[in-house]
N, CA, C and O atoms as a GROMACS GRO file, in nm:
protein
  476
    1UNK      N    1   0.381   4.502  -1.397
    1UNK     CA    2   0.401   4.376  -1.465
    1UNK      C    3   0.417   4.401  -1.614
    1UNK      O    4   0.339   4.476  -1.673
    2UNK      N    5   0.516   4.340  -1.676
    2UNK     CA    6   0.542   4.364  -1.817
    2UNK      C    7   0.460   4.268  -1.903
    2UNK      O    8   0.416   4.163  -1.857
    3UNK      N    9   0.442   4.307  -2.025
    3UNK     CA   10   0.370   4.227  -2.122
    3UNK      C   11   0.459   4.109  -2.163
    3UNK      O   12   0.567   4.130  -2.217
    4UNK      N   13   0.413   3.985  -2.138
    4UNK     CA   14   0.497   3.869  -2.165
    4UNK      C   15   0.464   3.801  -2.297
    4UNK      O   16   0.520   3.696  -2.328
    5UNK      N   17   0.374   3.859  -2.374
    5UNK     CA   18   0.337   3.798  -2.501
    5UNK      C   19   0.443   3.827  -2.606
    5UNK      O   20   0.483   3.942  -2.625
    6UNK      N   21   0.488   3.722  -2.671
    6UNK     CA   22   0.590   3.738  -2.775
    6UNK      C   23   0.526   3.796  -2.899
    6UNK      O   24   0.421   3.748  -2.944
    7UNK      N   25   0.587   3.897  -2.954
    7UNK     CA   26   0.540   3.957  -3.079
    7UNK      C   27   0.650   3.940  -3.182
    7UNK      O   28   0.762   3.988  -3.164
    8UNK      N   29   0.617   3.872  -3.290
    8UNK     CA   30   0.716   3.849  -3.395
    8UNK      C   31   0.740   3.980  -3.468
    8UNK      O   32   0.647   4.045  -3.514
    9UNK      N   33   0.865   4.016  -3.478
    9UNK     CA   34   0.904   4.138  -3.549
    9UNK      C   35   1.003   4.100  -3.657
    9UNK      O   36   1.071   3.998  -3.646
   10UNK      N   37   1.014   4.182  -3.762
   10UNK     CA   38   1.111   4.151  -3.865
   10UNK      C   39   1.253   4.160  -3.809
   10UNK      O   40   1.281   4.237  -3.717
   11UNK      N   41   1.340   4.081  -3.866
   11UNK     CA   42   1.479   4.085  -3.823
   11UNK      C   43   1.540   4.219  -3.860
   11UNK      O   44   1.504   4.278  -3.962
   12UNK      N   45   1.633   4.267  -3.779
   12UNK     CA   46   1.698   4.393  -3.816
   12UNK      C   47   1.780   4.374  -3.943
   12UNK      O   48   1.824   4.264  -3.976
   13UNK      N   49   1.799   4.483  -4.011
   13UNK     CA   50   1.874   4.481  -4.135
   13UNK      C   51   2.020   4.447  -4.106
   13UNK      O   52   2.080   4.499  -4.013
   14UNK      N   53   2.076   4.358  -4.188
   14UNK     CA   54   2.217   4.325  -4.175
   14UNK      C   55   2.295   4.429  -4.255
   14UNK      O   56   2.282   4.438  -4.377
   15UNK      N   57   2.375   4.506  -4.187
   15UNK     CA   58   2.450   4.613  -4.252
   15UNK      C   59   2.588   4.565  -4.291
   15UNK      O   60   2.655   4.493  -4.217
   16UNK      N   61   2.628   4.607  -4.408
   16UNK     CA   62   2.766   4.585  -4.453
   16UNK      C   63   2.846   4.708  -4.410
   16UNK      O   64   2.834   4.815  -4.470
   17UNK      N   65   2.925   4.690  -4.307
   17UNK     CA   66   2.995   4.804  -4.250
   17UNK      C   67   3.110   4.854  -4.338
   17UNK      O   68   3.168   4.959  -4.311
   18UNK      N   69   3.142   4.780  -4.443
   18UNK     CA   70   3.245   4.826  -4.536
   18UNK      C   71   3.189   4.933  -4.631
   18UNK      O   72   3.265   5.010  -4.690
   19UNK      N   73   3.059   4.936  -4.644
   19UNK     CA   74   2.997   5.040  -4.728
   19UNK      C   75   2.963   5.158  -4.640
   19UNK      O   76   2.913   5.143  -4.528
   20UNK      N   77   2.992   5.277  -4.691
   20UNK     CA   78   2.971   5.397  -4.611
   20UNK      C   79   2.824   5.438  -4.602
   20UNK      O   80   2.784   5.494  -4.500
   21UNK      N   81   2.745   5.411  -4.704
   21UNK     CA   82   2.608   5.459  -4.707
   21UNK      C   83   2.513   5.359  -4.639
   21UNK      O   84   2.455   5.273  -4.704
   22UNK      N   85   2.500   5.373  -4.508
   22UNK     CA   86   2.411   5.282  -4.435
   22UNK      C   87   2.264   5.318  -4.456
   22UNK      O   88   2.177   5.231  -4.443
   23UNK      N   89   2.235   5.443  -4.489
   23UNK     CA   90   2.096   5.484  -4.514
   23UNK      C   91   2.038   5.404  -4.631
   23UNK      O   92   1.923   5.359  -4.624
   24UNK      N   93   2.116   5.387  -4.736
   24UNK     CA   94   2.071   5.311  -4.852
   24UNK      C   95   2.045   5.165  -4.814
   24UNK      O   96   1.948   5.105  -4.859
   25UNK      N   97   2.131   5.109  -4.732
   25UNK     CA   98   2.113   4.971  -4.689
   25UNK      C   99   1.987   4.956  -4.602
   25UNK      O  100   1.915   4.857  -4.614
   26UNK      N  101   1.962   5.053  -4.518
   26UNK     CA  102   1.844   5.047  -4.431
   26UNK      C  103   1.715   5.061  -4.511
   26UNK      O  104   1.614   5.001  -4.475
   27UNK      N  105   1.719   5.138  -4.619
   27UNK     CA  106   1.597   5.159  -4.698
   27UNK      C  107   1.562   5.037  -4.783
   27UNK      O  108   1.448   5.023  -4.827
   28UNK      N  109   1.660   4.947  -4.805
   28UNK     CA  110   1.634   4.829  -4.886
   28UNK      C  111   1.554   4.723  -4.811
   28UNK      O  112   1.502   4.632  -4.874
   29UNK      N  113   1.543   4.731  -4.681
   29UNK     CA  114   1.462   4.636  -4.606
   29UNK      C  115   1.543   4.520  -4.553
   29UNK      O  116   1.666   4.523  -4.550
   30UNK      N  117   1.470   4.417  -4.511
   30UNK     CA  118   1.535   4.303  -4.448
   30UNK      C  119   1.573   4.198  -4.551
   30UNK      O  120   1.518   4.192  -4.660
   31UNK      N  121   1.668   4.116  -4.514
   31UNK     CA  122   1.712   4.004  -4.597
   31UNK      C  123   1.621   3.886  -4.564
   31UNK      O  124   1.624   3.835  -4.452
   32UNK      N  125   1.541   3.841  -4.660
   32UNK     CA  126   1.444   3.734  -4.636
   32UNK      C  127   1.509   3.600  -4.607
   32UNK      O  128   1.444   3.511  -4.552
   33UNK      N  129   1.636   3.583  -4.643
   33UNK     CA  130   1.700   3.454  -4.625
   33UNK      C  131   1.768   3.440  -4.490
   33UNK      O  132   1.829   3.337  -4.462
   34UNK      N  133   1.759   3.540  -4.407
   34UNK     CA  134   1.822   3.532  -4.276
   34UNK      C  135   1.749   3.430  -4.190
   34UNK      O  136   1.626   3.424  -4.192
   35UNK      N  137   1.823   3.352  -4.117
   35UNK     CA  138   1.765   3.253  -4.028
   35UNK      C  139   1.741   3.118  -4.094
   35UNK      O  140   1.695   3.025  -4.028
   36UNK      N  141   1.772   3.105  -4.223
   36UNK     CA  142   1.755   2.979  -4.295
   36UNK      C  143   1.891   2.913  -4.308
   36UNK      O  144   1.989   2.977  -4.347
   37UNK      N  145   1.897   2.785  -4.277
   37UNK     CA  146   2.023   2.713  -4.290
   37UNK      C  147   2.058   2.696  -4.437
   37UNK      O  148   1.971   2.670  -4.520
   38UNK      N  149   2.185   2.713  -4.468
   38UNK     CA  150   2.229   2.694  -4.606
   38UNK      C  151   2.217   2.548  -4.644
   38UNK      O  152   2.255   2.460  -4.566
   39UNK      N  153   2.164   2.522  -4.762
   39UNK     CA  154   2.150   2.386  -4.811
   39UNK      C  155   2.027   2.314  -4.760
   39UNK      O  156   1.996   2.204  -4.806
   40UNK      N  157   1.957   2.372  -4.666
   40UNK     CA  158   1.837   2.308  -4.612
   40UNK      C  159   1.717   2.360  -4.687
   40UNK      O  160   1.700   2.481  -4.702
   41UNK      N  161   1.635   2.271  -4.734
   41UNK     CA  162   1.514   2.310  -4.806
   41UNK      C  163   1.406   2.355  -4.708
   41UNK      O  164   1.400   2.308  -4.595
   42UNK      N  165   1.323   2.444  -4.754
   42UNK     CA  166   1.213   2.492  -4.672
   42UNK      C  167   1.085   2.430  -4.727
   42UNK      O  168   1.048   2.455  -4.842
   43UNK      N  169   1.020   2.350  -4.647
   43UNK     CA  170   0.896   2.284  -4.689
   43UNK      C  171   0.780   2.349  -4.617
   43UNK      O  172   0.786   2.377  -4.497
   44UNK      N  173   0.676   2.372  -4.690
   44UNK     CA  174   0.556   2.431  -4.631
   44UNK      C  175   0.487   2.323  -4.547
   44UNK      O  176   0.457   2.216  -4.598
   45UNK      N  177   0.461   2.349  -4.419
   45UNK     CA  178   0.400   2.247  -4.334
   45UNK      C  179   0.264   2.201  -4.386
   45UNK      O  180   0.229   2.084  -4.374
   46UNK      N  181   0.187   2.292  -4.444
   46UNK     CA  182   0.055   2.251  -4.493
   46UNK      C  183   0.068   2.159  -4.614
   46UNK      O  184  -0.014   2.069  -4.630
   47UNK      N  185   0.168   2.181  -4.698
   47UNK     CA  186   0.189   2.094  -4.814
   47UNK      C  187   0.228   1.954  -4.768
   47UNK      O  188   0.176   1.855  -4.819
   48UNK      N  189   0.320   1.946  -4.672
   48UNK     CA  190   0.362   1.817  -4.619
   48UNK      C  191   0.245   1.747  -4.551
   48UNK      O  192   0.227   1.626  -4.568
   49UNK      N  193   0.168   1.820  -4.476
   49UNK     CA  194   0.052   1.761  -4.408
   49UNK      C  195  -0.049   1.709  -4.508
   49UNK      O  196  -0.105   1.601  -4.489
   50UNK      N  197  -0.073   1.784  -4.615
   50UNK     CA  198  -0.168   1.742  -4.717
   50UNK      C  199  -0.121   1.615  -4.787
   50UNK      O  200  -0.201   1.526  -4.816
   51UNK      N  201   0.010   1.606  -4.813
   51UNK     CA  202   0.065   1.485  -4.875
   51UNK      C  203   0.045   1.365  -4.783
   51UNK      O  204   0.008   1.257  -4.829
   52UNK      N  205   0.070   1.385  -4.653
   52UNK     CA  206   0.052   1.276  -4.557
   52UNK      C  207  -0.094   1.233  -4.550
   52UNK      O  208  -0.124   1.114  -4.545
   53UNK      N  209  -0.184   1.330  -4.550
   53UNK     CA  210  -0.328   1.299  -4.544
   53UNK      C  211  -0.370   1.222  -4.669
   53UNK      O  212  -0.444   1.125  -4.659
   54UNK      N  213  -0.324   1.265  -4.785
   54UNK     CA  214  -0.358   1.196  -4.909
   54UNK      C  215  -0.305   1.053  -4.909
   54UNK      O  216  -0.371   0.962  -4.959
   55UNK      N  217  -0.187   1.034  -4.853
   55UNK     CA  218  -0.131   0.899  -4.845
   55UNK      C  219  -0.215   0.810  -4.755
   55UNK      O  220  -0.241   0.694  -4.789
   56UNK      N  221  -0.259   0.862  -4.642
   56UNK     CA  222  -0.345   0.786  -4.550
   56UNK      C  223  -0.477   0.753  -4.618
   56UNK      O  224  -0.524   0.640  -4.610
   57UNK      N  225  -0.537   0.851  -4.686
   57UNK     CA  226  -0.664   0.827  -4.755
   57UNK      C  227  -0.647   0.722  -4.865
   57UNK      O  228  -0.731   0.634  -4.879
   58UNK      N  229  -0.540   0.733  -4.942
   58UNK     CA  230  -0.517   0.639  -5.052
   58UNK      C  231  -0.500   0.497  -5.001
   58UNK      O  232  -0.559   0.404  -5.057
   59UNK      N  233  -0.422   0.479  -4.895
   59UNK     CA  234  -0.402   0.345  -4.838
   59UNK      C  235  -0.532   0.289  -4.782
   59UNK      O  236  -0.562   0.171  -4.800
   60UNK      N  237  -0.609   0.374  -4.715
   60UNK     CA  238  -0.737   0.329  -4.661
   60UNK      C  239  -0.832   0.290  -4.774
   60UNK      O  240  -0.902   0.189  -4.765
   61UNK      N  241  -0.835   0.369  -4.880
   61UNK     CA  242  -0.922   0.340  -4.994
   61UNK      C  243  -0.882   0.209  -5.061
   61UNK      O  244  -0.968   0.129  -5.097
   62UNK      N  245  -0.752   0.187  -5.078
   62UNK     CA  246  -0.707   0.062  -5.139
   62UNK      C  247  -0.755  -0.058  -5.058
   62UNK      O  248  -0.803  -0.156  -5.115
   63UNK      N  249  -0.742  -0.050  -4.926
   63UNK     CA  250  -0.788  -0.159  -4.840
   63UNK      C  251  -0.940  -0.172  -4.844
   63UNK      O  252  -0.993  -0.283  -4.845
   64UNK      N  253  -1.009  -0.059  -4.847
   64UNK     CA  254  -1.156  -0.060  -4.851
   64UNK      C  255  -1.205  -0.126  -4.981
   64UNK      O  256  -1.300  -0.203  -4.979
   65UNK      N  257  -1.140  -0.095  -5.092
   65UNK     CA  258  -1.179  -0.155  -5.220
   65UNK      C  259  -1.158  -0.306  -5.218
   65UNK      O  260  -1.241  -0.381  -5.269
   66UNK      N  261  -1.048  -0.351  -5.160
   66UNK     CA  262  -1.022  -0.494  -5.148
   66UNK      C  263  -1.126  -0.560  -5.059
   66UNK      O  264  -1.180  -0.665  -5.094
   67UNK      N  265  -1.155  -0.499  -4.944
   67UNK     CA  266  -1.253  -0.555  -4.849
   67UNK      C  267  -1.392  -0.566  -4.910
   67UNK      O  268  -1.467  -0.658  -4.876
   68UNK      N  269  -1.427  -0.474  -4.998
   68UNK     CA  270  -1.560  -0.473  -5.059
   68UNK      C  271  -1.563  -0.540  -5.197
   68UNK      O  272  -1.666  -0.539  -5.265
   69UNK      N  273  -1.451  -0.598  -5.237
   69UNK     CA  274  -1.446  -0.672  -5.363
   69UNK      C  275  -1.466  -0.586  -5.486
   69UNK      O  276  -1.521  -0.632  -5.586
   70UNK      N  277  -1.422  -0.461  -5.479
   70UNK     CA  278  -1.438  -0.368  -5.592
   70UNK      C  279  -1.305  -0.361  -5.666
   70UNK      O  280  -1.201  -0.328  -5.608
   71UNK      N  281  -1.310  -0.392  -5.795
   71UNK     CA  282  -1.191  -0.377  -5.878
   71UNK      C  283  -1.234  -0.315  -6.011
   71UNK      O  284  -1.330  -0.360  -6.073
   72UNK      N  285  -1.164  -0.215  -6.051
   72UNK     CA  286  -1.199  -0.148  -6.175
   72UNK      C  287  -1.304  -0.042  -6.154
   72UNK      O  288  -1.355  -0.024  -6.043
   73UNK      N  289  -1.336   0.028  -6.262
   73UNK     CA  290  -1.434   0.137  -6.250
   73UNK      C  291  -1.576   0.083  -6.227
   73UNK      O  292  -1.609  -0.026  -6.274
   74UNK      N  293  -1.658   0.159  -6.156
   74UNK     CA  294  -1.796   0.117  -6.131
   74UNK      C  295  -1.878   0.122  -6.260
   74UNK      O  296  -1.843   0.193  -6.354
   75UNK      N  297  -1.988   0.045  -6.265
   75UNK     CA  298  -2.067   0.038  -6.388
   75UNK      C  299  -2.143   0.167  -6.421
   75UNK      O  300  -2.175   0.190  -6.537
   76UNK      N  301  -2.172   0.250  -6.322
   76UNK     CA  302  -2.246   0.373  -6.348
   76UNK      C  303  -2.202   0.483  -6.252
   76UNK      O  304  -2.143   0.454  -6.148
   77UNK      N  305  -2.231   0.608  -6.287
   77UNK     CA  306  -2.196   0.719  -6.197
   77UNK      C  307  -2.266   0.710  -6.061
   77UNK      O  308  -2.210   0.750  -5.959
   78UNK      N  309  -2.389   0.657  -6.061
   78UNK     CA  310  -2.463   0.645  -5.935
   78UNK      C  311  -2.394   0.547  -5.841
   78UNK      O  312  -2.382   0.571  -5.721
   79UNK      N  313  -2.349   0.435  -5.898
   79UNK     CA  314  -2.279   0.334  -5.817
   79UNK      C  315  -2.148   0.392  -5.766
   79UNK      O  316  -2.107   0.366  -5.653
   80UNK      N  317  -2.081   0.470  -5.850
   80UNK     CA  318  -1.955   0.533  -5.810
   80UNK      C  319  -1.978   0.630  -5.693
   80UNK      O  320  -1.902   0.628  -5.596
   81UNK      N  321  -2.081   0.713  -5.703
   81UNK     CA  322  -2.112   0.808  -5.596
   81UNK      C  323  -2.147   0.736  -5.466
   81UNK      O  324  -2.102   0.774  -5.358
   82UNK      N  325  -2.228   0.632  -5.478
   82UNK     CA  326  -2.268   0.555  -5.361
   82UNK      C  327  -2.145   0.493  -5.294
   82UNK      O  328  -2.133   0.495  -5.171
   83UNK      N  329  -2.055   0.438  -5.374
   83UNK     CA  330  -1.933   0.377  -5.320
   83UNK      C  331  -1.845   0.483  -5.254
   83UNK      O  332  -1.789   0.458  -5.147
   84UNK      N  333  -1.832   0.600  -5.317
   84UNK     CA  334  -1.749   0.705  -5.260
   84UNK      C  335  -1.801   0.748  -5.124
   84UNK      O  336  -1.724   0.760  -5.028
   85UNK      N  337  -1.932   0.772  -5.113
   85UNK     CA  338  -1.988   0.817  -4.985
   85UNK      C  339  -1.982   0.707  -4.880
   85UNK      O  340  -1.964   0.735  -4.762
   86UNK      N  341  -1.995   0.582  -4.922
   86UNK     CA  342  -1.984   0.472  -4.827
   86UNK      C  343  -1.841   0.464  -4.773
   86UNK      O  344  -1.821   0.443  -4.654
   87UNK      N  345  -1.743   0.481  -4.861
   87UNK     CA  346  -1.603   0.480  -4.817
   87UNK      C  347  -1.576   0.596  -4.722
   87UNK      O  348  -1.512   0.578  -4.618
   88UNK      N  349  -1.622   0.716  -4.757
   88UNK     CA  350  -1.600   0.833  -4.671
   88UNK      C  351  -1.663   0.811  -4.534
   88UNK      O  352  -1.605   0.845  -4.431
   89UNK      N  353  -1.784   0.754  -4.535
   89UNK     CA  354  -1.853   0.729  -4.407
   89UNK      C  355  -1.777   0.625  -4.326
   89UNK      O  356  -1.763   0.641  -4.204
   90UNK      N  357  -1.730   0.519  -4.389
   90UNK     CA  358  -1.652   0.417  -4.319
   90UNK      C  359  -1.521   0.475  -4.265
   90UNK      O  360  -1.475   0.436  -4.157
   91UNK      N  361  -1.462   0.566  -4.340
   91UNK     CA  362  -1.337   0.629  -4.298
   91UNK      C  363  -1.358   0.711  -4.170
   91UNK      O  364  -1.269   0.719  -4.086
   92UNK      N  365  -1.477   0.771  -4.156
   92UNK     CA  366  -1.508   0.856  -4.041
   92UNK      C  367  -1.609   0.790  -3.948
   92UNK      O  368  -1.695   0.857  -3.892
   93UNK      N  369  -1.599   0.660  -3.930
   93UNK     CA  370  -1.699   0.587  -3.852
   93UNK      C  371  -1.701   0.626  -3.705
   93UNK      O  372  -1.800   0.599  -3.636
   94UNK      N  373  -1.594   0.689  -3.654
   94UNK     CA  374  -1.592   0.727  -3.513
   94UNK      C  375  -1.678   0.850  -3.484
   94UNK      O  376  -1.704   0.881  -3.368
   95UNK      N  377  -1.720   0.920  -3.588
   95UNK     CA  378  -1.802   1.040  -3.569
   95UNK      C  379  -1.950   1.008  -3.584
   95UNK      O  380  -1.989   0.910  -3.647
   96UNK      N  381  -2.032   1.093  -3.523
   96UNK     CA  382  -2.177   1.074  -3.529
   96UNK      C  383  -2.230   1.110  -3.667
   96UNK      O  384  -2.162   1.174  -3.747
   97UNK      N  385  -2.352   1.066  -3.694
   97UNK     CA  386  -2.416   1.098  -3.821
   97UNK      C  387  -2.436   1.249  -3.837
   97UNK      O  388  -2.426   1.303  -3.947
   98UNK      N  389  -2.463   1.315  -3.726
   98UNK     CA  390  -2.482   1.460  -3.730
   98UNK      C  391  -2.353   1.529  -3.776
   98UNK      O  392  -2.357   1.617  -3.862
   99UNK      N  393  -2.239   1.491  -3.718
   99UNK     CA  394  -2.111   1.549  -3.758
   99UNK      C  395  -2.085   1.521  -3.905
   99UNK      O  396  -2.042   1.610  -3.980
  100UNK      N  397  -2.112   1.398  -3.946
  100UNK     CA  398  -2.087   1.357  -4.084
  100UNK      C  399  -2.171   1.441  -4.181
  100UNK      O  400  -2.121   1.487  -4.284
  101UNK      N  401  -2.296   1.460  -4.148
  101UNK     CA  402  -2.386   1.538  -4.234
  101UNK      C  403  -2.341   1.683  -4.245
  101UNK      O  404  -2.342   1.741  -4.354
  102UNK      N  405  -2.302   1.741  -4.132
  102UNK     CA  406  -2.258   1.881  -4.134
  102UNK      C  407  -2.128   1.900  -4.212
  102UNK      O  408  -2.105   2.009  -4.265
  103UNK      N  409  -2.044   1.799  -4.220
  103UNK     CA  410  -1.913   1.811  -4.283
  103UNK      C  411  -1.907   1.752  -4.424
  103UNK      O  412  -1.799   1.742  -4.482
  104UNK      N  413  -2.020   1.712  -4.478
  104UNK     CA  414  -2.020   1.649  -4.610
  104UNK      C  415  -1.954   1.733  -4.720
  104UNK      O  416  -1.876   1.677  -4.797
  105UNK      N  417  -1.982   1.862  -4.731
  105UNK     CA  418  -1.916   1.940  -4.838
  105UNK      C  419  -1.763   1.941  -4.824
  105UNK      O  420  -1.692   1.926  -4.923
  106UNK      N  421  -1.714   1.958  -4.704
  106UNK     CA  422  -1.569   1.960  -4.681
  106UNK      C  423  -1.509   1.822  -4.710
  106UNK      O  424  -1.403   1.812  -4.771
  107UNK      N  425  -1.577   1.718  -4.666
  107UNK     CA  426  -1.529   1.582  -4.689
  107UNK      C  427  -1.525   1.550  -4.838
  107UNK      O  428  -1.430   1.490  -4.888
  108UNK      N  429  -1.630   1.591  -4.909
  108UNK     CA  430  -1.634   1.568  -5.054
  108UNK      C  431  -1.515   1.635  -5.122
  108UNK      O  432  -1.449   1.574  -5.207
  109UNK      N  433  -1.488   1.759  -5.085
  109UNK     CA  434  -1.378   1.834  -5.148
  109UNK      C  435  -1.243   1.767  -5.123
  109UNK      O  436  -1.156   1.770  -5.210
  110UNK      N  437  -1.224   1.708  -5.005
  110UNK     CA  438  -1.096   1.647  -4.972
  110UNK      C  439  -1.082   1.504  -5.023
  110UNK      O  440  -0.974   1.464  -5.067
  111UNK      N  441  -1.191   1.427  -5.018
  111UNK     CA  442  -1.181   1.284  -5.048
  111UNK      C  443  -1.210   1.250  -5.194
  111UNK      O  444  -1.158   1.150  -5.245
  112UNK      N  445  -1.290   1.329  -5.261
  112UNK     CA  446  -1.328   1.296  -5.398
  112UNK      C  447  -1.209   1.284  -5.494
  112UNK      O  448  -1.204   1.188  -5.570
  113UNK      N  449  -1.112   1.378  -5.492
  113UNK     CA  450  -0.998   1.364  -5.583
  113UNK      C  451  -0.921   1.233  -5.562
  113UNK      O  452  -0.877   1.170  -5.659
  114UNK      N  453  -0.904   1.193  -5.437
  114UNK     CA  454  -0.833   1.068  -5.408
  114UNK      C  455  -0.913   0.950  -5.460
  114UNK      O  456  -0.857   0.858  -5.520
  115UNK      N  457  -1.044   0.954  -5.438
  115UNK     CA  458  -1.131   0.844  -5.484
  115UNK      C  459  -1.127   0.832  -5.636
  115UNK      O  460  -1.116   0.722  -5.690
  116UNK      N  461  -1.137   0.945  -5.704
  116UNK     CA  462  -1.139   0.943  -5.851
  116UNK      C  463  -1.005   0.895  -5.908
  116UNK      O  464  -1.004   0.825  -6.010
  117UNK      N  465  -0.896   0.930  -5.845
  117UNK     CA  466  -0.765   0.884  -5.892
  117UNK      C  467  -0.752   0.733  -5.879
  117UNK      O  468  -0.694   0.668  -5.966
  118UNK      N  469  -0.805   0.678  -5.772
  118UNK     CA  470  -0.794   0.533  -5.752
  118UNK      C  471  -0.891   0.454  -5.840
  118UNK      O  472  -0.865   0.339  -5.873
  119UNK      N  473  -1.000   0.516  -5.876
  119UNK     CA  474  -1.099   0.446  -5.960
  119UNK      C  475  -1.056   0.453  -6.105
  119UNK      O  476  -1.125   0.400  -6.192
   0.00000   0.00000   0.00000
């Protein structure tokens, strides 16, 4: 039975057969632009995903601020922190308190910049 797992390998070097010295062409390596459509932009999936996530968070925060009657900056840093954590908890209401507690550092890192921009 043969190994059916696909292993990604670099593309073979594209040789210019009009040039006699193929050794020099082989030593230069692969052409990084091979396989890319001309005129098509290459977007990093993680960048696009992050933009989409930030948009979802921003829209949810805008609605949350309206629902809670909050407009403008909070009167103190403590009130701001309390509001931020309340919004994050409301955003993740489908998860248990245990999950929420374990993920607080990660949630803070992702949600705080969005919260601060909106405030």
